[in-house]
C-alpha positions as CSV (number, residue, x, y, z in Angstrom):
1,X,66.3,9.8,-34.1
2,X,63.0,8.7,-35.1
3,X,61.4,6.3,-33.3
4,X,60.5,2.8,-35.1
5,X,62.6,4.3,-38.6
6,X,64.6,0.7,-38.3
7,X,61.6,-1.1,-39.4
8,X,61.4,0.9,-42.5
9,X,63.0,0.1,-45.9
10,X,65.1,2.5,-47.4
11,X,62.5,3.3,-50.2
12,X,59.8,3.9,-47.5
13,X,62.2,6.3,-45.7
14,X,62.7,8.2,-48.8
15,X,59.1,8.8,-49.5
16,X,58.6,9.5,-46.1
17,X,61.2,12.4,-46.1
18,X,59.8,13.5,-49.5
19,X,56.1,13.6,-48.3
20,X,57.3,15.5,-44.9
21,X,59.1,18.0,-47.0
22,X,56.0,19.0,-49.1
23,X,54.0,18.8,-46.1
24,X,56.0,21.0,-44.2
25,X,55.9,23.6,-47.2
26,X,52.0,23.6,-47.2
27,X,51.6,24.7,-43.7
28,X,52.0,28.0,-42.1
29,X,55.1,29.3,-40.0
30,X,53.7,29.0,-36.8
31,X,53.0,25.3,-37.5
32,X,56.0,24.4,-39.1
33,X,58.1,23.8,-35.8
34,X,56.2,21.0,-35.0
35,X,56.4,19.0,-38.3
36,X,59.6,17.1,-37.1
37,X,58.8,13.3,-37.4
38,X,59.4,11.6,-34.3
39,X,58.1,8.2,-34.9
40,X,57.6,6.1,-38.0
41,X,55.6,2.8,-38.9
42,X,54.0,0.9,-41.6
43,X,50.2,0.1,-41.2
44,X,48.3,-2.7,-42.5
45,X,47.6,-1.2,-45.9
46,X,51.5,-0.7,-46.5
47,X,51.3,3.1,-45.9
48,X,53.8,4.9,-44.1
49,X,52.3,6.5,-40.9
50,X,54.4,9.2,-38.8
51,X,53.8,11.0,-35.5
52,X,54.8,14.6,-35.7
53,X,56.7,16.6,-32.9
54,X,53.6,18.5,-32.2
55,X,51.6,15.2,-31.4
56,X,49.4,15.0,-34.8
57,X,50.1,11.8,-36.9
58,X,49.4,11.0,-40.6
59,X,49.2,8.6,-43.4
60,X,51.7,9.2,-46.1
61,X,50.1,7.6,-48.9
62,X,52.2,6.2,-52.0
63,X,50.6,9.0,-54.3
64,X,52.3,11.7,-52.2
65,X,49.0,13.0,-50.3
66,X,48.4,12.6,-46.7
67,X,45.7,12.5,-44.2
């Protein structure tokens, strides 16, 4: 279960999953295991933010990019 997911809309959840799948495809094999989303929230700019199993967190922007 992803902490905070109940606060996201269905559209935000779909966006989060789509960007995370692309993000996971872009990383090396030894990094992939930590790419599972464990927490999600929306920031003050209406961006979906995620914390990953590896402890890193990212903004998943509306254009499909992340930082």
